[in-house]
GUROVO-947584 format. One record per residue (C-alpha): x, y, z; residue number from 1. Coordinates in Angstrom, 1 decimal. Each point is the difference from the previous one (the first is absolute). Example, Ala and Ser with C-alpha at 12.3 -4.5 7.8 and 13.67 -1.06 7.14 Angstrom:
BEGIN
+--------+--------+--------+-----+
:      u :      v :      w : num :
+--------+--------+--------+-----+
:   12.3 :   -4.5 :    7.8 :   1 :
:    1.4 :    3.4 :   -0.7 :   2 :
+--------+--------+--------+-----+
This chain:
BEGIN
+--------+--------+--------+-----+
:      u :      v :      w : num :
+--------+--------+--------+-----+
:   16.6 :  -13.4 :  -16.8 :   1 :
:   -0.7 :   -2.0 :    3.1 :   2 :
:    2.7 :    0.1 :    2.6 :   3 :
:    0.5 :   -1.3 :    3.6 :   4 :
:   -0.6 :    2.6 :    2.7 :   5 :
:    2.2 :    0.5 :    3.0 :   6 :
:   -3.2 :    0.4 :    2.1 :   7 :
:   -2.9 :   -2.4 :   -0.2 :   8 :
:   -3.5 :    1.5 :   -0.7 :   9 :
:   -1.6 :    0.9 :    3.2 :  10 :
:   -3.4 :   -1.2 :   -1.2 :  11 :
:    0.8 :   -3.5 :   -1.3 :  12 :
:    3.7 :   -0.7 :    0.6 :  13 :
:    0.8 :   -0.1 :   -3.7 :  14 :
:    3.6 :    0.8 :   -1.0 :  15 :
:   -0.3 :    0.7 :   -3.7 :  16 :
:   -1.0 :    3.3 :   -1.4 :  17 :
:   -0.4 :    1.9 :   -3.3 :  18 :
:    1.3 :    3.5 :   -0.2 :  19 :
:   -2.8 :    2.1 :   -1.6 :  20 :
:    1.0 :    3.6 :    0.4 :  21 :
:    2.7 :    2.2 :    1.5 :  22 :
:   -0.3 :    3.7 :    0.9 :  23 :
:    3.5 :    1.5 :    0.8 :  24 :
:    0.5 :    2.5 :    2.8 :  25 :
:   -3.6 :    0.6 :    0.9 :  26 :
:    0.0 :    2.8 :    2.6 :  27 :
:   -1.7 :   -0.9 :    3.3 :  28 :
:   -1.0 :    3.1 :    2.0 :  29 :
:    1.0 :   -0.4 :    3.6 :  30 :
:    0.5 :    2.5 :    2.8 :  31 :
:    0.6 :    2.9 :   -2.3 :  32 :
:    2.4 :   -1.9 :   -2.3 :  33 :
:   -0.4 :   -2.2 :   -3.1 :  34 :
:    1.7 :   -3.5 :    0.3 :  35 :
:    0.8 :   -1.7 :   -3.3 :  36 :
:   -1.2 :   -3.6 :   -0.4 :  37 :
:   -0.1 :   -2.4 :   -2.9 :  38 :
:   -3.5 :   -1.5 :   -0.4 :  39 :
:    0.5 :   -3.6 :   -1.2 :  40 :
:   -3.4 :   -1.5 :   -0.8 :  41 :
:    0.1 :   -3.8 :    0.1 :  42 :
:   -2.5 :   -2.8 :   -0.6 :  43 :
:    0.1 :   -3.1 :    2.2 :  44 :
:   -0.4 :   -2.8 :   -2.5 :  45 :
:   -1.5 :   -2.3 :    2.7 :  46 :
:   -2.9 :    2.1 :    1.3 :  47 :
:   -0.3 :    2.9 :   -2.5 :  48 :
:    0.5 :    2.8 :    2.5 :  49 :
:    1.8 :    3.0 :   -1.3 :  50 :
:    2.3 :    1.7 :    2.5 :  51 :
:    2.7 :    2.6 :    0.4 :  52 :
:    3.2 :   -2.1 :    0.6 :  53 :
:    1.8 :    1.0 :    2.0 :  54 :
:   -2.4 :    2.3 :    1.8 :  55 :
:    1.1 :    3.4 :    1.4 :  56 :
:    1.5 :   -0.3 :    3.5 :  57 :
:   -2.6 :   -0.3 :    2.7 :  58 :
:    1.2 :    3.1 :    1.9 :  59 :
:   -0.2 :    2.1 :   -3.2 :  60 :
:   -3.6 :   -1.2 :   -0.6 :  61 :
:   -1.0 :    0.7 :    3.6 :  62 :
:    1.4 :    3.5 :   -0.2 :  63 :
:   -1.8 :    0.7 :   -3.3 :  64 :
:   -3.4 :   -1.2 :    1.3 :  65 :
:    0.4 :    1.9 :    3.3 :  66 :
:    0.4 :    3.2 :   -1.9 :  67 :
:   -3.0 :   -0.5 :   -2.4 :  68 :
:   -2.5 :    2.8 :    0.0 :  69 :
:   -1.6 :   -0.3 :   -3.4 :  70 :
:   -3.1 :    2.0 :   -1.0 :  71 :
:   -1.6 :    0.2 :    3.5 :  72 :
:    2.5 :    2.8 :    0.8 :  73 :
:   -0.3 :    2.2 :   -3.1 :  74 :
:    0.2 :    3.6 :    1.4 :  75 :
:   -3.3 :    1.8 :   -0.2 :  76 :
:   -1.9 :   -3.3 :   -0.6 :  77 :
:    0.0 :   -1.4 :    3.5 :  78 :
:   -3.4 :   -1.6 :   -0.4 :  79 :
:    1.0 :   -2.1 :   -3.0 :  80 :
:   -0.7 :   -3.7 :    0.5 :  81 :
:    2.6 :   -2.2 :   -1.9 :  82 :
:   -1.7 :   -2.6 :   -2.1 :  83 :
:   -3.5 :    0.9 :    1.2 :  84 :
:   -1.8 :   -1.6 :   -2.9 :  85 :
:    1.9 :   -3.3 :    0.2 :  86 :
:   -0.4 :   -0.2 :    3.7 :  87 :
:   -3.7 :    0.5 :   -0.2 :  88 :
:   -0.2 :   -2.7 :   -2.7 :  89 :
:    2.0 :   -2.4 :    2.2 :  90 :
:   -2.3 :    0.6 :    3.0 :  91 :
:   -3.1 :   -0.6 :   -2.0 :  92 :
:    1.5 :   -3.2 :   -1.6 :  93 :
:    1.0 :   -1.4 :    3.3 :  94 :
:   -3.4 :    0.7 :    1.5 :  95 :
:   -1.7 :   -1.7 :   -3.0 :  96 :
:    2.4 :   -3.1 :    0.2 :  97 :
:   -0.2 :   -0.5 :    3.7 :  98 :
:   -3.7 :    0.8 :    0.3 :  99 :
:    0.6 :    2.2 :    3.0 : 100 :
:    2.9 :    1.6 :    1.8 : 101 :
:   -1.9 :    0.5 :    3.3 : 102 :
:    2.2 :   -0.9 :    2.9 : 103 :
:    2.9 :   -1.4 :   -2.0 : 104 :
:    3.5 :    0.7 :    1.3 : 105 :
:    1.9 :    1.4 :   -2.9 : 106 :
:    3.8 :    0.6 :   -0.3 : 107 :
:    1.4 :    2.0 :   -2.9 : 108 :
:    3.7 :   -0.3 :   -0.6 : 109 :
:    1.5 :    3.1 :   -1.6 : 110 :
:   -3.2 :    2.1 :    0.5 : 111 :
:    1.6 :    3.4 :   -0.7 : 112 :
:   -2.4 :    2.6 :    1.5 : 113 :
:   -2.7 :   -2.6 :    0.7 : 114 :
:   -2.8 :    1.1 :   -2.3 : 115 :
:   -1.0 :   -3.5 :   -1.0 : 116 :
:   -0.1 :   -1.0 :    3.7 : 117 :
:   -2.2 :    3.0 :    0.6 : 118 :
:   -2.4 :   -1.2 :   -2.7 : 119 :
:    0.0 :   -3.6 :    1.4 : 120 :
:   -0.7 :    1.3 :    3.5 : 121 :
:   -3.0 :    2.0 :   -1.4 : 122 :
:   -1.3 :   -3.5 :   -1.1 : 123 :
:    0.3 :   -1.3 :    3.5 : 124 :
:    3.6 :   -1.5 :    0.1 : 125 :
:    2.4 :    0.3 :    2.9 : 126 :
:    3.2 :    1.3 :   -1.7 : 127 :
:    3.7 :    0.2 :    0.6 : 128 :
:    2.8 :    1.1 :   -2.2 : 129 :
:    3.8 :   -0.2 :   -0.4 : 130 :
:    1.9 :    2.7 :   -2.0 : 131 :
:    3.7 :    0.5 :   -0.4 : 132 :
:   -0.3 :    3.8 :   -0.5 : 133 :
:   -0.4 :    1.7 :    3.4 : 134 :
:   -1.5 :    3.2 :   -1.6 : 135 :
:   -2.6 :   -2.0 :   -2.0 : 136 :
:   -0.9 :   -2.0 :    3.1 : 137 :
:   -0.4 :    3.2 :    2.1 : 138 :
:   -2.1 :    1.6 :   -2.7 : 139 :
:   -2.3 :   -3.0 :   -0.1 : 140 :
:   -0.5 :    0.0 :    3.7 : 141 :
:   -0.7 :    3.7 :    0.0 : 142 :
:   -2.2 :    0.1 :   -3.1 : 143 :
:   -2.0 :   -3.2 :    0.3 : 144 :
:    0.6 :   -1.1 :    3.6 : 145 :
:    1.0 :   -3.5 :   -1.0 : 146 :
:    2.7 :   -1.8 :    2.1 : 147 :
:    3.2 :   -0.2 :   -2.1 : 148 :
:    3.4 :   -1.3 :    1.3 : 149 :
:    2.9 :    1.7 :   -1.6 : 150 :
:    2.6 :   -2.6 :   -1.0 : 151 :
:    0.6 :   -3.1 :   -2.0 : 152 :
:   -2.2 :   -3.1 :    0.0 : 153 :
:    3.0 :   -2.1 :    0.7 : 154 :
:    0.6 :    1.7 :    3.4 : 155 :
:   -3.7 :    0.4 :    1.0 : 156 :
:   -1.3 :   -1.9 :    3.0 : 157 :
:   -3.3 :   -1.4 :   -1.0 : 158 :
:   -2.4 :   -2.7 :    1.5 : 159 :
:   -0.1 :   -3.3 :   -1.9 : 160 :
:   -3.3 :   -1.4 :   -1.0 : 161 :
:   -1.7 :    3.3 :    0.6 : 162 :
:   -0.9 :    1.6 :   -3.3 : 163 :
:   -2.8 :   -0.8 :   -2.4 : 164 :
:    1.4 :    1.9 :   -2.9 : 165 :
:    3.5 :    1.2 :   -1.0 : 166 :
:    0.5 :    2.5 :   -2.8 : 167 :
:    3.1 :    0.6 :   -2.0 : 168 :
:   -0.8 :    2.6 :   -2.7 : 169 :
:    2.9 :    0.6 :   -2.3 : 170 :
:    2.4 :   -1.1 :    2.8 : 171 :
:    1.0 :   -3.6 :   -0.7 : 172 :
:    2.1 :    1.0 :   -3.1 : 173 :
:    2.1 :    2.2 :    2.3 : 174 :
:    1.0 :   -2.6 :    2.5 : 175 :
:    3.3 :   -1.9 :    0.1 : 176 :
:   -1.7 :   -3.3 :    0.8 : 177 :
:   -3.7 :   -0.2 :   -1.0 : 178 :
:   -0.2 :   -3.7 :    0.9 : 179 :
:    1.1 :    0.7 :    3.6 : 180 :
:   -2.5 :    2.8 :    0.2 : 181 :
:   -2.9 :   -2.1 :   -1.2 : 182 :
:    1.0 :   -2.9 :    2.4 : 183 :
:   -0.1 :    2.5 :    2.9 : 184 :
:   -3.4 :    1.2 :   -1.2 : 185 :
:   -1.2 :   -3.6 :    0.1 : 186 :
:    1.0 :   -0.1 :    3.7 : 187 :
:   -1.6 :    3.3 :    0.8 : 188 :
:   -3.3 :   -0.9 :   -1.6 : 189 :
:   -2.8 :   -1.8 :    1.9 : 190 :
:   -1.2 :   -3.4 :   -1.6 : 191 :
:   -1.8 :    0.9 :   -3.2 : 192 :
:    1.4 :    3.5 :    0.0 : 193 :
:    0.5 :    1.8 :   -3.3 : 194 :
:    3.0 :    1.4 :   -1.8 : 195 :
:   -0.4 :    2.9 :   -2.5 : 196 :
:    3.0 :    0.9 :   -2.2 : 197 :
:    0.0 :    2.5 :   -2.9 : 198 :
:    3.2 :    0.3 :   -2.1 : 199 :
:    1.2 :    1.2 :   -3.4 : 200 :
:   -0.7 :   -2.6 :   -2.7 : 201 :
:    3.2 :   -1.1 :   -1.7 : 202 :
:   -2.1 :   -1.2 :   -3.0 : 203 :
:   -1.3 :    3.5 :   -0.7 : 204 :
:    3.0 :    2.4 :    0.3 : 205 :
:   -0.8 :    3.5 :   -1.2 : 206 :
:    2.5 :    1.0 :   -2.6 : 207 :
:   -0.9 :    3.7 :   -0.6 : 208 :
:    0.5 :    1.3 :    3.6 : 209 :
:    2.3 :    2.6 :    1.5 : 210 :
:    1.8 :   -2.8 :    2.0 : 211 :
:    1.1 :   -3.5 :   -0.9 : 212 :
:   -2.3 :   -2.7 :    1.2 : 213 :
:    3.0 :   -1.7 :    1.6 : 214 :
:    1.3 :    2.3 :    2.7 : 215 :
:    2.4 :   -0.4 :    2.9 : 216 :
:   -2.6 :   -0.2 :    2.7 : 217 :
:   -2.1 :   -2.7 :   -1.7 : 218 :
:    2.2 :   -2.8 :    1.1 : 219 :
:   -2.5 :   -2.6 :   -1.3 : 220 :
:   -2.4 :   -0.1 :   -2.9 : 221 :
:   -2.9 :   -2.5 :   -0.1 : 222 :
:   -2.4 :   -1.5 :   -2.4 : 223 :
:   -3.4 :   -1.2 :    1.3 : 224 :
:    1.1 :   -3.7 :   -0.4 : 225 :
:    3.3 :    0.6 :    1.8 : 226 :
:   -1.7 :    1.8 :    2.9 : 227 :
:   -2.6 :   -2.7 :    0.2 : 228 :
:    2.7 :   -2.7 :    0.3 : 229 :
:    1.7 :    2.1 :    2.7 : 230 :
:   -3.4 :    0.2 :    1.9 : 231 :
:   -0.3 :   -3.8 :    0.0 : 232 :
:    3.6 :   -0.5 :    1.1 : 233 :
:   -0.6 :    2.4 :    3.0 : 234 :
:   -3.3 :   -1.7 :    1.1 : 235 :
:   -2.7 :    2.0 :   -1.9 : 236 :
:   -2.6 :   -1.1 :   -2.5 : 237 :
:   -0.2 :    2.6 :   -2.8 : 238 :
:   -3.5 :    1.3 :   -0.6 : 239 :
:   -1.4 :    3.1 :   -1.7 : 240 :
:    2.3 :    1.6 :   -2.5 : 241 :
:   -0.4 :    3.4 :   -1.7 : 242 :
:    2.3 :    1.6 :   -2.6 : 243 :
:   -2.3 :    2.3 :   -2.1 : 244 :
:    1.5 :    3.3 :    1.1 : 245 :
:    1.1 :    3.1 :   -1.9 : 246 :
:    3.5 :   -0.6 :    1.4 : 247 :
:    2.1 :   -3.2 :   -0.3 : 248 :
:   -0.9 :   -1.9 :    3.2 : 249 :
:   -2.0 :   -2.8 :    1.4 : 250 :
:   -1.4 :   -1.0 :    3.4 : 251 :
:   -0.4 :   -3.4 :    1.5 : 252 :
:   -2.0 :   -1.1 :    3.1 : 253 :
:    0.9 :   -3.2 :    1.7 : 254 :
:   -1.2 :   -2.0 :    3.0 : 255 :
:    2.2 :   -1.4 :    2.7 : 256 :
:    0.1 :   -3.8 :    0.0 : 257 :
:    1.9 :   -2.4 :    2.3 : 258 :
:    2.5 :   -1.6 :   -2.4 : 259 :
:    2.3 :    1.7 :   -2.6 : 260 :
:    0.7 :   -1.6 :   -3.3 : 261 :
:    3.3 :   -0.3 :   -1.9 : 262 :
:    0.6 :    3.1 :   -2.3 : 263 :
:   -0.7 :   -1.2 :   -3.5 : 264 :
:   -0.4 :    2.2 :   -3.1 : 265 :
:   -0.5 :   -1.5 :   -3.5 : 266 :
:    2.9 :    0.5 :   -2.5 : 267 :
:   -2.4 :    1.8 :   -2.3 : 268 :
:   -0.4 :    2.7 :    2.7 : 269 :
:    3.7 :    0.6 :    0.2 : 270 :
:    0.2 :    0.2 :   -3.8 : 271 :
:   -2.9 :    2.5 :   -0.1 : 272 :
:    1.7 :    2.3 :    2.5 : 273 :
:    3.3 :   -0.2 :   -1.8 : 274 :
:   -1.6 :    0.9 :   -3.3 : 275 :
:   -2.0 :    2.9 :    1.4 : 276 :
:    3.0 :    1.6 :    1.8 : 277 :
:    2.3 :   -0.3 :   -2.9 : 278 :
:   -2.7 :    1.4 :   -2.3 : 279 :
:   -0.5 :    2.9 :    2.4 : 280 :
:    3.8 :    0.7 :    0.0 : 281 :
:    0.0 :    0.3 :   -3.8 : 282 :
:   -3.1 :    2.2 :    0.0 : 283 :
:    1.3 :    2.2 :    2.8 : 284 :
:    3.3 :    0.6 :   -1.9 : 285 :
:   -1.9 :    1.0 :   -3.1 : 286 :
:   -2.2 :    2.4 :    2.1 : 287 :
:    3.0 :    1.6 :    1.7 : 288 :
:    1.7 :    0.4 :   -3.4 : 289 :
:   -3.1 :    1.8 :   -1.4 : 290 :
:    0.0 :    2.4 :    3.0 : 291 :
:    3.6 :    0.8 :   -0.5 : 292 :
:   -0.5 :    0.7 :   -3.7 : 293 :
:   -2.9 :    2.3 :    0.8 : 294 :
:    2.1 :    1.9 :    2.5 : 295 :
:    3.0 :    0.2 :   -2.4 : 296 :
:   -2.4 :    1.4 :   -2.6 : 297 :
:   -1.4 :    2.7 :    2.3 : 298 :
:    3.3 :    1.0 :    1.8 : 299 :
:    1.1 :    2.5 :   -2.7 : 300 :
:   -3.3 :    1.9 :    0.1 : 301 :
:    0.0 :    0.0 :    3.8 : 302 :
:    3.5 :    1.3 :    0.0 : 303 :
:   -0.8 :    2.7 :   -2.5 : 304 :
:   -3.0 :    1.1 :    2.1 : 305 :
:    2.2 :   -0.1 :    3.1 : 306 :
:   -2.5 :   -2.3 :    1.6 : 307 :
:    0.5 :   -1.4 :    3.5 : 308 :
:    0.3 :   -3.8 :   -0.4 : 309 :
:   -0.7 :   -2.7 :    2.5 : 310 :
:    0.2 :   -3.7 :   -1.1 : 311 :
:   -1.3 :   -2.6 :    2.4 : 312 :
+--------+--------+--------+-----+
């Protein structure tokens, strides 16, 4: 059912949305506690963007990200490189698309411990990163020697017209206002500069996964057509696109141009996104029900064996 929204879409200004999915009382880990939050997944019927509406409070999100440590900090595995294979693939792909990274000034927003920046610097780039987790930023500077500013992109003082390439790898979907972010990227890039974004692909959500594809920290979910339209609206000409990965994601490279275009998405794109997300919801419910039946079948045996049980 399409309903008016109390808040206009931050991408296109649309005010009508379809409710696609609700997850009640999802628990957000924050500062040693778990804060309940209802994840309401909504489709903007104007531009086809899928978003959490309303999003979690900004201060809760900031506290969550500041405390993120992930798998770079597994005890006894201090040399682990999170996402190493994916980062190496991104570096090789960018090198191939750009022809050379030699001398390019590169900014990565949300760089975590900076391994991708390290790889780009090995190819001749001059690199700089921004990362909300102080511990991750410190690790990156110690491990790779790359310059990383700990903090949020919104508060970072950066020179306009300076960068040749800006990278957002699995970051744009986490931001409260992706359009505002890309518009600032436009100002930070030199004429003809490039924008690289990799995000989850809402048209290929993975059903059989430990976690739901639609989670509290993914405030936005994009299809390639929707992100391409956002690029044009923010002053970028979409170029190379890749989506053939073992995980549900795609990457898009764009070139900075002088004039943005109105944000236009065909109605068929909106319909496609709606159909995929609703189909995912049905398939996900069936998958969870199968898991519950399996657990219910096994519980009597586990109890008889006095097994220790942990269910994630």
